[in-house]
C-alpha positions, -999 to +999 in steps of 0.1 A: +736+076+136+711+052+119+717+018+108+692+000+085+692-037+091+662-047+071+681-062+043+708-081+065+709-116+056+697-139+084+680-114+106+644-124+114+638-093+136+655-070+159+644-044+184+656-020+210+640-026+244+638-007+277+647-034+301+630-018+331+595-017+315+598-043+288+586-019+261+600-020+226+614+014+216+622+006+180+621-026+157+629-038+123+615-070+108+595-095+127+559-099+115+537-130+117+567-153+124+581-133+153+561-111+175+587-085+185+564-069+211+560-101+230+597-109+225+606-076+240+586-081+271+597-118+275+634-112+270+632-085+297+625-112+320+657-130+308+678-099+314+663-093+349+669-129+360+705-127+348+710-094+367+694-108+398+718-139+395+748-115+393+737-096+423+728-127+443+762-143+435+780-111+446+797-108+411+813-075+402+803-077+365+778-069+339+761-087+311+779-084+278+755-105+259+730-134+263+730-160+235+701-185+232+705-212+206+674-228+193+671-255+166+665-230+138+674-197+153+698-179+174+686-151+198+711-125+209+704-101+237+729-073+242+727-044+267+738-011+254+772+001+268+761+037+269+728+028+287+726-007+302+690-003+310+683-008+273+691-037+252+692-049+217+674-082+208+681-099+175+665-130+162+687-148+135+681-176+111+707-201+122+715-213+087+718-178+071+733-156+098+768-150+109+770-149+147+803-131+148+789-102+127+756-101+146+775-097+179+793-066+164 
């Protein structure tokens, strides 16, 4: 299955990331306003930190998603159910995007 998100309103960029290496496997959008390669590596650190917190606290749980709210953007990190070692990262324009639809 392939989904083209390039024309979706409010999406500044999105990518599929290997959370073990931080490498971006696929991307859409981005460009000069958003370096998706750097975002992939940096958001891998966010995922690893949260996984470490879950383990340290002894929680029997998994990350569903991580939402980071900035002044002008929303950043959503969502591990894949079929392969939690990979995650989707989506940067959204806060005014134009629909967070509920992005989470789907």
